[in-house]
C-alpha beads as a LAMMPS data file, in Angstrom:
LAMMPS data file: protein, C-alpha beads

155 atoms
154 bonds

1 atom types
1 bond types

-500.0 500.0 xlo xhi
-500.0 500.0 ylo yhi
-500.0 500.0 zlo zhi

Masses

1 110.0

Atoms # bond

1 1 1 0.000 0.000 0.000
2 1 1 2.863 2.295 0.717
3 1 1 4.139 1.693 -2.801
4 1 1 0.725 2.629 -4.206
5 1 1 0.711 5.949 -2.342
6 1 1 4.217 6.724 -3.504
7 1 1 3.368 5.938 -7.112
8 1 1 0.205 8.001 -6.964
9 1 1 2.075 10.853 -5.266
10 1 1 4.747 10.695 -7.943
11 1 1 2.114 10.840 -10.677
12 1 1 0.532 13.882 -9.033
13 1 1 3.901 15.543 -8.613
14 1 1 4.841 14.837 -12.215
15 1 1 1.739 16.794 -13.256
16 1 1 2.045 19.638 -10.721
17 1 1 5.806 20.362 -10.893
18 1 1 5.886 21.251 -14.627
19 1 1 2.888 23.542 -14.086
20 1 1 4.656 25.293 -11.229
21 1 1 7.840 25.649 -13.280
22 1 1 5.863 27.003 -16.234
23 1 1 4.112 29.527 -13.963
24 1 1 7.446 30.712 -12.573
25 1 1 8.810 31.045 -16.121
26 1 1 5.799 33.170 -17.113
27 1 1 6.291 35.439 -14.093
28 1 1 9.997 35.894 -14.882
29 1 1 9.284 36.568 -18.556
30 1 1 6.638 39.172 -17.736
31 1 1 9.019 40.918 -15.318
32 1 1 11.698 40.993 -18.014
33 1 1 9.192 42.434 -20.473
34 1 1 8.211 45.220 -18.035
35 1 1 11.878 45.972 -17.369
36 1 1 12.670 46.149 -21.076
37 1 1 9.678 48.405 -21.712
38 1 1 10.795 50.766 -18.931
39 1 1 14.337 50.831 -20.315
40 1 1 12.989 51.777 -23.752
41 1 1 10.922 54.566 -22.189
42 1 1 13.994 55.938 -20.447
43 1 1 16.082 55.731 -23.610
44 1 1 13.374 57.583 -25.535
45 1 1 13.197 60.189 -22.774
46 1 1 16.977 60.651 -22.921
47 1 1 16.840 61.310 -26.662
48 1 1 13.834 63.621 -26.393
49 1 1 15.245 65.725 -23.549
50 1 1 18.337 66.477 -25.636
51 1 1 16.105 67.841 -28.402
52 1 1 14.096 69.903 -25.903
53 1 1 17.254 71.346 -24.333
54 1 1 18.722 72.132 -27.735
55 1 1 15.576 74.001 -28.785
56 1 1 15.396 76.079 -25.606
57 1 1 19.114 76.826 -25.712
58 1 1 18.937 77.869 -29.365
59 1 1 15.981 80.199 -28.812
60 1 1 17.545 81.773 -25.711
61 1 1 20.886 82.283 -27.458
62 1 1 19.164 83.720 -30.526
63 1 1 17.413 86.264 -28.319
64 1 1 20.357 87.410 -26.197
65 1 1 23.567 85.808 -27.437
66 1 1 26.477 86.969 -29.518
67 1 1 26.301 86.131 -33.219
68 1 1 29.102 83.546 -32.970
69 1 1 27.218 81.800 -30.147
70 1 1 23.992 81.909 -32.157
71 1 1 25.692 80.145 -35.061
72 1 1 27.093 77.439 -32.776
73 1 1 23.666 76.900 -31.238
74 1 1 22.068 76.857 -34.708
75 1 1 24.382 74.029 -35.773
76 1 1 23.587 72.129 -32.563
77 1 1 19.855 72.815 -33.050
78 1 1 19.914 71.536 -36.635
79 1 1 21.855 68.403 -35.674
80 1 1 19.697 67.471 -32.700
81 1 1 16.365 68.236 -34.342
82 1 1 16.998 66.149 -37.459
83 1 1 15.600 63.158 -35.540
84 1 1 12.480 65.005 -34.406
85 1 1 10.471 63.262 -37.120
86 1 1 11.085 59.921 -35.406
87 1 1 10.951 60.973 -31.757
88 1 1 7.883 63.224 -31.602
89 1 1 4.465 63.716 -33.128
90 1 1 3.447 66.103 -35.892
91 1 1 2.910 68.948 -33.412
92 1 1 6.596 69.081 -32.471
93 1 1 7.698 68.540 -36.071
94 1 1 5.739 71.647 -37.124
95 1 1 6.944 73.549 -34.069
96 1 1 10.601 72.852 -34.900
97 1 1 10.017 73.867 -38.510
98 1 1 8.428 77.143 -37.331
99 1 1 11.444 77.866 -35.124
100 1 1 13.855 77.122 -37.943
101 1 1 11.919 79.279 -40.394
102 1 1 11.452 82.226 -38.039
103 1 1 15.076 82.240 -36.903
104 1 1 16.177 82.144 -40.553
105 1 1 13.933 85.141 -41.230
106 1 1 15.279 86.926 -38.167
107 1 1 18.846 86.398 -39.354
108 1 1 17.996 87.623 -42.843
109 1 1 16.311 90.818 -41.570
110 1 1 19.194 91.461 -39.189
111 1 1 21.735 91.113 -42.006
112 1 1 19.657 93.410 -44.225
113 1 1 19.670 96.051 -41.487
114 1 1 23.455 95.995 -41.375
115 1 1 23.612 96.981 -45.015
116 1 1 22.642 100.191 -46.685
117 1 1 18.823 100.393 -46.666
118 1 1 16.289 103.172 -47.008
119 1 1 14.582 104.576 -43.927
120 1 1 11.319 102.940 -44.953
121 1 1 12.959 99.528 -45.350
122 1 1 14.809 100.029 -42.060
123 1 1 11.486 100.632 -40.269
124 1 1 9.971 97.572 -41.942
125 1 1 12.929 95.361 -40.991
126 1 1 12.941 96.617 -37.404
127 1 1 9.207 95.918 -37.138
128 1 1 9.656 92.377 -38.526
129 1 1 12.626 91.742 -36.219
130 1 1 10.522 92.877 -33.242
131 1 1 7.648 90.579 -34.276
132 1 1 10.000 87.611 -34.646
133 1 1 11.774 88.242 -31.338
134 1 1 8.394 88.628 -29.612
135 1 1 7.333 85.267 -31.075
136 1 1 10.579 83.638 -29.934
137 1 1 10.238 85.106 -26.415
138 1 1 6.647 83.900 -26.167
139 1 1 7.677 80.486 -27.486
140 1 1 10.506 80.178 -24.976
141 1 1 8.206 81.146 -22.108
142 1 1 5.488 78.675 -23.122
143 1 1 7.501 75.738 -24.430
144 1 1 7.001 73.283 -21.545
145 1 1 3.329 72.446 -22.246
146 1 1 4.223 71.454 -25.797
147 1 1 6.718 68.870 -24.560
148 1 1 5.094 67.628 -21.362
149 1 1 3.304 64.705 -22.997
150 1 1 6.601 63.542 -24.506
151 1 1 8.826 64.096 -21.493
152 1 1 6.675 62.974 -18.596
153 1 1 7.817 59.634 -17.228
154 1 1 4.790 57.690 -16.056
155 1 1 5.450 55.128 -13.359

Bonds

1 1 1 2
2 1 2 3
3 1 3 4
4 1 4 5
5 1 5 6
6 1 6 7
7 1 7 8
8 1 8 9
9 1 9 10
10 1 10 11
11 1 11 12
12 1 12 13
13 1 13 14
14 1 14 15
15 1 15 16
16 1 16 17
17 1 17 18
18 1 18 19
19 1 19 20
20 1 20 21
21 1 21 22
22 1 22 23
23 1 23 24
24 1 24 25
25 1 25 26
26 1 26 27
27 1 27 28
28 1 28 29
29 1 29 30
30 1 30 31
31 1 31 32
32 1 32 33
33 1 33 34
34 1 34 35
35 1 35 36
36 1 36 37
37 1 37 38
38 1 38 39
39 1 39 40
40 1 40 41
41 1 41 42
42 1 42 43
43 1 43 44
44 1 44 45
45 1 45 46
46 1 46 47
47 1 47 48
48 1 48 49
49 1 49 50
50 1 50 51
51 1 51 52
52 1 52 53
53 1 53 54
54 1 54 55
55 1 55 56
56 1 56 57
57 1 57 58
58 1 58 59
59 1 59 60
60 1 60 61
61 1 61 62
62 1 62 63
63 1 63 64
64 1 64 65
65 1 65 66
66 1 66 67
67 1 67 68
68 1 68 69
69 1 69 70
70 1 70 71
71 1 71 72
72 1 72 73
73 1 73 74
74 1 74 75
75 1 75 76
76 1 76 77
77 1 77 78
78 1 78 79
79 1 79 80
80 1 80 81
81 1 81 82
82 1 82 83
83 1 83 84
84 1 84 85
85 1 85 86
86 1 86 87
87 1 87 88
88 1 88 89
89 1 89 90
90 1 90 91
91 1 91 92
92 1 92 93
93 1 93 94
94 1 94 95
95 1 95 96
96 1 96 97
97 1 97 98
98 1 98 99
99 1 99 100
100 1 100 101
101 1 101 102
102 1 102 103
103 1 103 104
104 1 104 105
105 1 105 106
106 1 106 107
107 1 107 108
108 1 108 109
109 1 109 110
110 1 110 111
111 1 111 112
112 1 112 113
113 1 113 114
114 1 114 115
115 1 115 116
116 1 116 117
117 1 117 118
118 1 118 119
119 1 119 120
120 1 120 121
121 1 121 122
122 1 122 123
123 1 123 124
124 1 124 125
125 1 125 126
126 1 126 127
127 1 127 128
128 1 128 129
129 1 129 130
130 1 130 131
131 1 131 132
132 1 132 133
133 1 133 134
134 1 134 135
135 1 135 136
136 1 136 137
137 1 137 138
138 1 138 139
139 1 139 140
140 1 140 141
141 1 141 142
142 1 142 143
143 1 143 144
144 1 144 145
145 1 145 146
146 1 146 147
147 1 147 148
148 1 148 149
149 1 149 150
150 1 150 151
151 1 151 152
152 1 152 153
153 1 153 154
154 1 154 155
């Protein structure tokens, strides 16, 4: 009778043990999946924050920096924002394009002012420069809400 109990216990164990092992494997696999997903989120955040910092630095330098610093920041801005099409949605893509376009216009008007221009053109250029710098100041002061959905780490 003892042999019968042992055999029946062994049969039960041979059914239960693989199920327990499979359950443990599923738990470990799901934990690895969550860990990998979190690592990807952090890597994406790291790439996005660099773009955000480059944009804010470029705008700030454009508003108050020396021309040589503006050119350095422009190069950095152009390099870091080339990946914006893969890292952000259409809203940020358009936003970056607006910044690029408006800072190009600002540079062009500023260069025109340095040359020989009529008083009427000078007034027009100064007005356009003021409008563009106002837009850049407003943009710099209100940039965080545009990026919050991309930079908020949800735990």
